[in-house]
C-alpha positions as CSV (number, residue, x, y, z in Angstrom):
1,M,-15.8,-42.9,-62.0
2,I,-12.7,-42.2,-64.2
3,P,-11.8,-45.3,-66.2
4,I,-8.0,-45.8,-66.2
5,T,-7.0,-46.7,-69.8
6,V,-3.3,-46.1,-69.5
7,F,-2.8,-49.7,-68.2
8,S,-5.3,-51.2,-70.7
9,G,-4.2,-54.8,-71.6
10,K,-1.6,-54.8,-68.8
11,T,-1.4,-56.7,-65.5
12,V,-1.4,-54.6,-62.4
13,A,-0.9,-55.7,-58.8
14,L,-2.9,-53.8,-56.2
15,F,-2.4,-53.9,-52.4
16,G,-4.8,-52.2,-50.0
17,L,-8.5,-52.8,-50.4
18,G,-10.0,-50.0,-48.4
19,G,-12.2,-47.4,-49.9
20,S,-9.7,-45.9,-52.3
21,G,-8.3,-49.3,-53.1
22,M,-11.6,-50.7,-54.2
23,V,-12.3,-47.6,-56.4
24,T,-8.8,-47.9,-57.9
25,A,-9.4,-51.6,-58.8
26,R,-12.7,-50.8,-60.4
27,A,-11.3,-47.9,-62.4
28,L,-8.4,-50.0,-63.7
29,I,-10.8,-52.9,-64.7
30,A,-13.1,-50.4,-66.4
31,G,-10.1,-49.2,-68.4
32,G,-9.1,-52.7,-69.5
33,A,-6.4,-53.6,-67.1
34,D,-5.9,-57.1,-65.6
35,V,-6.0,-56.4,-61.8
36,I,-4.7,-58.8,-59.1
37,A,-5.6,-57.4,-55.7
38,F,-4.8,-58.3,-52.2
39,D,-5.0,-57.1,-48.6
40,D,-3.7,-58.3,-45.2
41,A,-7.3,-58.3,-43.9
42,P,-9.1,-61.5,-45.0
43,L,-12.5,-59.7,-44.8
44,K,-11.4,-57.1,-47.3
45,V,-10.3,-59.8,-49.7
46,E,-13.7,-61.4,-49.4
47,Q,-15.4,-58.1,-50.1
48,A,-13.3,-57.6,-53.2
49,N,-14.1,-61.1,-54.5
50,A,-17.8,-60.5,-53.9
51,A,-17.4,-57.3,-56.0
52,G,-15.9,-59.2,-58.9
53,I,-12.3,-58.2,-58.3
54,R,-9.8,-60.9,-58.8
55,T,-7.6,-61.5,-55.7
56,A,-4.5,-63.5,-55.0
57,N,-1.7,-63.4,-52.4
58,L,0.8,-61.1,-54.1
59,S,3.7,-63.2,-52.7
60,D,2.6,-66.1,-54.8
61,I,1.9,-64.5,-58.2
62,D,4.2,-64.4,-61.3
63,W,5.6,-60.8,-61.3
64,S,7.3,-61.1,-64.7
65,N,4.2,-59.6,-66.4
66,V,3.2,-57.1,-63.7
67,S,3.5,-53.5,-65.0
68,A,2.9,-51.7,-61.7
69,L,2.1,-52.1,-58.0
70,L,-0.8,-49.9,-57.0
71,L,-0.3,-49.2,-53.3
72,A,-2.9,-47.7,-50.9
73,P,-1.6,-44.4,-49.4
74,G,-1.5,-45.7,-45.8
75,V,0.7,-48.7,-46.5
76,P,4.4,-48.0,-45.6
77,L,6.5,-47.1,-48.6
78,T,9.9,-46.3,-47.0
79,H,9.6,-45.8,-43.2
80,P,9.8,-47.4,-40.8
81,T,10.4,-50.2,-43.3
82,P,8.9,-50.8,-46.8
83,H,5.8,-53.0,-46.8
84,W,6.6,-56.6,-48.1
85,T,4.8,-55.9,-51.3
86,V,6.9,-52.8,-51.9
87,A,10.1,-54.8,-51.2
88,R,8.9,-57.5,-53.7
89,A,8.1,-54.9,-56.4
90,H,11.5,-53.3,-56.0
91,R,13.2,-56.7,-56.4
92,E,11.2,-57.4,-59.5
93,G,11.9,-53.9,-61.0
94,V,8.2,-53.0,-60.8
95,E,7.2,-49.3,-60.2
96,V,5.2,-48.5,-57.1
97,I,2.5,-45.9,-57.6
98,G,-0.9,-44.8,-56.1
99,D,-4.3,-43.6,-57.2
100,I,-3.3,-40.0,-57.6
101,E,-0.6,-41.1,-60.1
102,L,-3.2,-43.0,-62.1
103,F,-5.4,-39.8,-62.1
104,C,-2.5,-37.7,-63.3
105,R,-1.5,-40.1,-66.1
106,E,-5.0,-40.5,-67.3
107,R,-5.6,-36.7,-67.2
108,A,-2.5,-36.2,-69.3
109,A,-3.6,-38.8,-71.8
110,S,-7.2,-37.6,-72.0
111,G,-6.6,-34.6,-74.3
112,F,-9.2,-32.6,-72.3
113,N,-8.6,-29.1,-71.0
114,C,-9.4,-29.8,-67.3
115,P,-7.4,-27.8,-64.8
116,L,-6.1,-29.4,-61.7
117,V,-5.8,-27.6,-58.3
118,A,-3.8,-29.8,-55.9
119,I,-3.6,-28.8,-52.2
120,T,-1.2,-30.0,-49.5
121,G,0.1,-28.8,-46.2
122,T,0.3,-30.0,-42.6
123,N,-2.9,-28.1,-41.5
124,G,-5.8,-26.6,-43.4
125,K,-5.9,-28.9,-46.4
126,S,-9.5,-29.9,-46.2
127,T,-10.9,-26.5,-45.6
128,T,-8.8,-25.0,-48.4
129,T,-9.9,-27.8,-50.8
130,A,-13.6,-27.4,-49.9
131,L,-13.4,-23.7,-50.2
132,T,-11.6,-23.6,-53.5
133,A,-14.2,-26.0,-55.0
134,H,-17.0,-24.0,-53.6
135,L,-15.7,-20.8,-55.0
136,I,-15.4,-22.3,-58.5
137,N,-18.9,-23.8,-58.4
138,A,-20.4,-20.7,-56.8
139,A,-19.0,-18.7,-59.8
140,G,-20.8,-21.0,-62.2
141,G,-17.9,-23.4,-62.8
142,D,-17.8,-27.2,-62.7
143,A,-15.5,-28.2,-59.9
144,Q,-15.0,-31.9,-58.9
145,M,-13.6,-32.2,-55.3
146,G,-11.8,-35.3,-54.0
147,G,-8.6,-37.0,-53.0
148,N,-7.6,-37.2,-49.3
149,I,-10.7,-35.2,-48.3
150,G,-13.1,-38.1,-48.6
151,T,-14.0,-38.9,-52.2
152,A,-11.3,-40.9,-54.0
153,A,-9.9,-39.0,-56.9
154,L,-10.9,-41.8,-59.3
155,A,-14.5,-41.8,-58.1
156,L,-15.0,-38.3,-59.5
157,E,-16.8,-37.5,-62.8
158,P,-14.7,-38.3,-66.0
159,F,-12.5,-35.8,-67.5
160,A,-14.1,-33.1,-69.7
161,D,-13.2,-29.8,-71.2
162,G,-13.7,-27.0,-68.6
163,R,-14.1,-29.3,-65.7
164,T,-11.8,-28.4,-62.8
165,Y,-10.5,-31.0,-60.4
166,V,-9.7,-29.8,-56.8
167,L,-7.8,-32.5,-54.9
168,E,-6.5,-32.6,-51.4
169,V,-3.2,-34.5,-51.5
170,S,-1.5,-35.9,-48.5
171,S,2.2,-36.5,-48.2
172,Y,1.5,-40.3,-48.5
173,Q,-0.2,-39.6,-51.9
174,I,2.5,-37.3,-53.2
175,D,5.1,-40.0,-52.4
176,L,3.2,-42.3,-54.8
177,A,2.6,-39.7,-57.6
178,P,5.8,-38.9,-59.4
179,S,4.0,-37.3,-62.4
180,L,1.7,-35.0,-60.3
181,R,1.6,-31.8,-62.4
182,A,-1.0,-29.4,-61.1
183,T,-2.3,-26.3,-62.9
184,V,-2.3,-24.6,-59.5
185,G,-0.4,-26.2,-56.6
186,I,-1.0,-25.0,-53.1
187,L,1.4,-25.6,-50.2
188,L,-0.2,-24.2,-47.0
189,N,2.4,-24.8,-44.3
190,V,4.8,-27.4,-42.9
191,S,5.2,-28.6,-39.4
192,A,6.3,-31.9,-37.9
193,D,3.9,-34.6,-38.8
194,H,3.9,-38.2,-40.0
195,L,7.6,-38.6,-39.2
196,D,7.1,-42.3,-38.6
197,R,6.3,-42.5,-42.3
198,H,8.9,-40.1,-43.7
199,G,11.8,-40.4,-41.2
200,T,12.6,-36.7,-40.8
201,I,10.9,-33.4,-41.1
202,E,13.3,-32.6,-43.9
203,N,12.1,-35.6,-45.9
204,Y,8.5,-34.6,-45.1
205,A,9.0,-31.0,-46.1
206,A,10.7,-32.0,-49.3
207,L,7.7,-34.2,-50.3
208,K,5.2,-31.5,-49.6
209,T,7.3,-29.1,-51.6
210,L,7.3,-31.4,-54.6
211,L,3.6,-30.6,-55.2
212,V,4.3,-26.9,-55.9
213,A,7.7,-27.5,-57.5
214,Q,6.2,-29.7,-60.2
215,V,3.3,-27.5,-61.3
216,E,2.7,-27.8,-65.1
217,E,4.3,-25.4,-67.5
218,G,2.5,-22.0,-67.2
219,G,1.1,-23.1,-63.8
220,T,1.0,-21.3,-60.5
221,A,2.6,-22.3,-57.1
222,V,0.6,-20.8,-54.2
223,I,2.7,-21.0,-51.1
224,G,1.9,-19.9,-47.5
225,V,5.2,-18.4,-46.3
226,D,4.7,-18.2,-42.5
227,D,7.1,-21.0,-41.7
228,S,10.8,-21.6,-42.5
229,Y,10.2,-24.6,-44.8
230,T,7.6,-22.9,-47.0
231,R,9.6,-19.6,-47.1
232,A,12.6,-21.5,-48.3
233,A,10.5,-23.4,-50.9
234,A,9.1,-20.1,-52.3
235,E,12.5,-18.5,-52.6
236,R,14.0,-21.6,-54.3
237,L,11.2,-22.0,-56.8
238,E,11.2,-18.3,-57.6
239,R,14.9,-18.4,-58.3
240,A,14.2,-21.3,-60.6
241,G,11.8,-19.1,-62.6
242,R,8.5,-20.6,-61.4
243,N,5.4,-18.5,-61.0
244,V,5.1,-18.2,-57.2
245,V,2.3,-16.5,-55.4
246,R,3.1,-16.0,-51.7
247,V,0.4,-15.9,-48.9
248,S,0.8,-14.7,-45.3
249,V,-1.3,-14.0,-42.3
250,E,1.7,-12.7,-40.3
251,G,2.2,-9.4,-42.1
252,P,2.2,-7.5,-45.4
253,L,3.9,-8.8,-48.5
254,R,5.4,-6.8,-51.3
255,D,3.8,-9.3,-53.8
256,G,1.1,-11.8,-53.0
257,F,-1.9,-12.1,-50.8
258,Y,-2.0,-11.4,-47.0
259,A,-4.5,-11.0,-44.2
260,E,-5.1,-7.6,-42.6
261,G,-7.6,-8.2,-39.8
262,S,-10.6,-9.7,-41.5
263,R,-9.6,-8.5,-45.0
264,I,-7.6,-10.3,-47.6
265,V,-5.3,-8.0,-49.4
266,Q,-3.5,-8.4,-52.7
267,S,-0.2,-6.7,-53.1
268,K,1.6,-5.9,-56.4
269,A,5.0,-4.3,-56.2
270,G,4.2,-3.0,-52.8
271,K,0.8,-1.5,-53.8
272,A,-2.0,-3.0,-51.7
273,Y,-5.6,-3.7,-52.9
274,P,-8.2,-5.1,-50.5
275,V,-9.9,-8.0,-52.5
276,A,-12.1,-9.9,-50.0
277,Q,-13.7,-9.6,-46.6
278,L,-14.1,-12.4,-44.2
279,A,-15.9,-10.5,-41.4
280,G,-19.2,-12.2,-40.5
281,I,-18.4,-15.5,-42.3
282,G,-18.7,-18.0,-39.4
283,A,-17.1,-20.9,-41.3
284,L,-13.9,-18.8,-41.8
285,R,-13.1,-17.5,-38.3
286,G,-9.6,-17.3,-37.1
287,A,-6.1,-16.6,-38.5
288,H,-5.8,-20.2,-39.7
289,N,-8.9,-19.8,-41.9
290,A,-7.6,-16.5,-43.2
291,Q,-4.7,-18.4,-44.5
292,N,-6.9,-21.0,-46.0
293,A,-9.1,-18.4,-47.6
294,A,-6.2,-16.4,-49.0
295,C,-4.7,-19.5,-50.6
296,A,-8.1,-20.5,-52.1
297,I,-8.5,-16.9,-53.4
298,A,-5.1,-16.9,-54.9
299,A,-5.8,-20.2,-56.7
300,C,-9.1,-19.0,-58.0
301,V,-7.5,-15.8,-59.3
302,A,-4.9,-17.9,-61.1
303,L,-7.8,-19.8,-62.7
304,G,-9.4,-16.6,-63.9
305,L,-12.2,-15.9,-61.4
306,D,-13.2,-12.3,-60.6
307,F,-13.0,-10.9,-57.1
308,P,-16.8,-10.0,-56.9
309,D,-17.6,-13.7,-57.7
310,I,-15.1,-14.8,-55.2
311,Q,-16.6,-12.6,-52.5
312,K,-20.1,-14.0,-53.2
313,G,-18.7,-17.5,-52.9
314,L,-17.0,-16.7,-49.6
315,V,-20.2,-15.5,-48.0
316,T,-22.0,-18.7,-48.9
317,F,-19.3,-21.2,-47.8
318,P,-20.9,-23.6,-45.3
319,G,-17.6,-24.9,-43.9
320,L,-16.7,-28.4,-43.2
321,A,-18.6,-30.7,-41.0
322,H,-16.9,-31.2,-37.6
323,R,-14.3,-28.5,-38.2
324,M,-15.2,-25.2,-36.6
325,Q,-18.8,-25.9,-37.8
326,P,-21.5,-23.6,-36.5
327,I,-24.4,-25.7,-35.4
328,G,-27.0,-23.3,-33.9
329,T,-27.7,-20.3,-31.7
330,R,-29.9,-19.7,-28.7
331,K,-31.0,-16.2,-27.7
332,T,-30.3,-15.0,-24.2
333,A,-31.2,-11.9,-22.2
334,A,-27.7,-10.5,-23.0
335,G,-27.3,-11.7,-26.6
336,S,-27.0,-15.3,-28.0
337,V,-25.1,-18.5,-27.4
338,L,-23.3,-20.0,-30.4
339,F,-22.7,-23.7,-30.5
340,V,-19.7,-24.9,-32.6
341,N,-18.7,-28.4,-33.5
342,D,-14.9,-28.9,-33.8
343,S,-14.9,-32.6,-33.2
344,K,-12.2,-33.1,-35.8
345,A,-9.8,-31.4,-33.4
346,T,-8.3,-34.6,-32.1
347,N,-5.1,-33.1,-30.7
348,A,-4.0,-29.9,-28.9
349,D,-2.5,-28.3,-32.0
350,S,-5.8,-28.5,-33.7
351,T,-7.8,-27.3,-30.7
352,E,-5.5,-24.3,-30.4
353,K,-6.9,-22.9,-33.6
354,A,-10.4,-23.1,-32.3
355,L,-9.6,-21.5,-28.9
356,A,-7.8,-18.7,-30.7
357,S,-11.0,-17.9,-32.6
358,F,-13.4,-16.9,-29.8
359,P,-13.0,-14.7,-26.7
360,D,-15.6,-16.3,-24.3
361,I,-15.6,-20.1,-24.5
362,F,-17.5,-22.8,-22.6
363,W,-15.2,-25.6,-23.7
364,I,-16.1,-29.3,-24.0
365,A,-12.9,-31.4,-24.1
366,G,-11.7,-34.9,-23.5
367,G,-11.8,-38.4,-25.0
368,K,-9.0,-40.8,-25.6
369,P,-5.9,-38.7,-24.8
370,K,-3.0,-38.0,-27.1
371,A,0.6,-37.6,-26.0
372,G,1.4,-34.2,-24.6
373,G,-2.1,-33.5,-23.3
374,I,-3.3,-29.9,-23.3
375,D,-0.4,-28.2,-21.5
376,S,0.5,-26.4,-24.7
377,L,-2.9,-24.5,-24.7
378,S,-2.1,-22.5,-21.5
379,D,-2.0,-19.2,-23.4
380,Y,-5.7,-19.6,-24.1
381,W,-6.9,-20.3,-20.5
382,P,-8.1,-16.7,-20.1
383,R,-10.5,-17.2,-23.0
384,I,-12.2,-20.2,-21.3
385,R,-15.0,-19.4,-18.9
386,K,-15.4,-23.0,-17.9
387,A,-14.4,-26.4,-19.2
388,Y,-16.6,-29.6,-19.3
389,L,-14.4,-32.7,-19.3
390,I,-15.5,-36.0,-20.9
391,G,-14.0,-39.5,-21.5
392,E,-10.8,-41.1,-20.4
393,A,-8.9,-37.8,-20.5
394,A,-11.1,-36.1,-17.9
395,D,-9.0,-36.6,-14.8
396,A,-5.7,-35.7,-16.5
397,F,-7.2,-32.6,-18.1
398,A,-8.7,-31.6,-14.7
399,K,-5.2,-31.8,-13.1
400,T,-3.9,-29.5,-15.9
401,L,-6.7,-27.0,-15.5
402,D,-6.8,-27.1,-11.7
403,G,-6.4,-23.6,-10.2
404,K,-6.3,-22.0,-13.7
405,V,-9.6,-22.7,-15.4
406,E,-13.0,-23.6,-13.7
407,Y,-14.0,-27.0,-14.8
408,E,-16.6,-29.7,-14.3
409,I,-16.1,-33.4,-15.0
410,T,-19.3,-34.4,-16.8
411,G,-18.0,-37.7,-18.2
412,L,-20.5,-37.9,-21.1
413,L,-21.0,-35.6,-24.0
414,S,-24.7,-35.3,-23.3
415,R,-24.1,-34.0,-19.8
416,A,-21.4,-31.6,-21.0
417,V,-23.8,-30.1,-23.6
418,D,-26.5,-29.6,-21.1
419,A,-24.1,-28.0,-18.5
420,A,-22.3,-25.8,-21.0
421,A,-25.5,-24.5,-22.5
422,R,-26.9,-23.7,-19.0
423,D,-23.8,-21.9,-17.9
424,A,-23.3,-20.0,-21.2
425,E,-26.9,-18.7,-21.0
426,A,-26.5,-17.7,-17.4
427,S,-23.1,-16.0,-17.9
428,G,-24.5,-12.6,-19.0
429,L,-22.0,-12.5,-21.8
430,K,-23.1,-11.1,-25.2
431,E,-21.7,-13.8,-27.4
432,P,-20.6,-16.9,-25.4
433,V,-19.6,-19.9,-27.4
434,V,-20.2,-23.6,-26.5
435,L,-17.3,-25.2,-28.2
436,L,-16.7,-29.0,-28.7
437,S,-13.0,-29.1,-29.5
438,P,-11.9,-32.2,-27.7
439,A,-8.1,-32.3,-28.2
440,C,-8.5,-36.0,-28.0
441,A,-9.3,-39.0,-30.2
442,S,-12.9,-40.3,-29.9
443,F,-12.3,-44.0,-29.5
444,D,-13.1,-44.3,-25.8
445,Q,-16.7,-43.4,-26.5
446,Y,-17.3,-43.1,-30.2
447,P,-16.1,-45.0,-33.3
448,N,-14.6,-41.8,-34.9
449,F,-14.7,-38.1,-34.7
450,E,-17.5,-37.9,-37.2
451,V,-19.8,-39.9,-35.0
452,R,-18.8,-37.8,-32.0
453,G,-19.5,-34.6,-34.0
454,R,-22.9,-35.9,-35.2
455,A,-23.8,-36.7,-31.6
456,F,-22.9,-33.1,-30.5
457,H,-24.9,-31.8,-33.5
458,D,-28.0,-33.7,-32.5
459,L,-27.7,-32.9,-28.8
460,V,-27.4,-29.2,-29.5
461,L,-30.4,-29.1,-31.8
462,A,-32.5,-31.0,-29.2
463,L,-31.9,-28.2,-26.7
464,P,-35.0,-25.9,-26.3
465,G,-34.7,-22.6,-28.1
466,V,-31.9,-23.5,-30.4
467,T,-32.1,-22.2,-34.0
468,K,-30.2,-24.3,-36.5
469,I,-27.6,-22.4,-38.6
């Protein structure tokens, strides 16, 4: 844990006692702050009390001595309306910040030389974060990974010279971190998301852009430039004299990193130099992962890593659990079946990236449906040899696929795995893929996508003849 000393001797109000909220409270207390915490859920208040954290209804406290309101990222800051604690803090003239802001202030005050790589974007944040940290560690460095990816930033090891922090940062967290100054900031892409929180896509894009616009002096802004918002951001920052490194998977760049098939190429003044190869790396299939890899490579180059060390790290990257995660293979007369866990694909946009990554797919889909269904995936129907439909969405998905893709309503994941494995093996295809990419939430049959993904993992490995990857 990183003790937060910048509020030592001061009173801090905290709202939101989920995982990151509890860590934040402990870090503040460890650094000498007087914390008054609260949550709308009585059970969370009880848990905080049991952990020795002082709680009180923040509507009843004396705000005259409160130095800051620490807000959990998921609590509304501006849209659709500010949370009542935010409104109260504004009336009292109290700043509203989050745990990433505490991290940044403490890092600045620590005096240690500990680089920060901060990563945001609508899609690909987690893979890019995990890959960047892996490349640093594989090259013999000391990378601490956290933020929105799972481990709260303040739960990481304390600041130390030479220790690099790699943080996934959501738009919610950027909104609460006005002094976020990364050594390397990565903006992957921007598309419509979380508009209920930010109001408009312009507001959302502006927040995302802040992460790269505010890199520290001498720092590097790595920007994927394959959408209009990020292209505009790169041009604006470059005109302002910032060090901008562009990344694209849509075509060559005069300066920057781009994907050319499975190769990552660096271009300097129009001269191209192949620097990395993704062929054969299962965890980095698809154009979306080429963008993730190119951005991670650009960040590591900015930190001083050599290309040979980067390539070695790419080859050993295990990928993320539940996101295009290879589980196992089973040999057949024609070749072998690959089983892939993409349970994190809870909507059609996410599933599209998985379907684009394989030519011969036995697709397991369904669950609790999202708005829009799977109509947007029609360009990928020719890749799907057969679909196996589960959960509440099965009937609706069957109507969409009827007459276009062969399907079977299996209802349960266990039946889908058995049927897909059977048909893939009997297909005579050299490299068929049994792909769980549900395009749905899990809540009709599983508590979350992680539990669903683990169930798929266990079912696959229980099949006869499957070799774990």
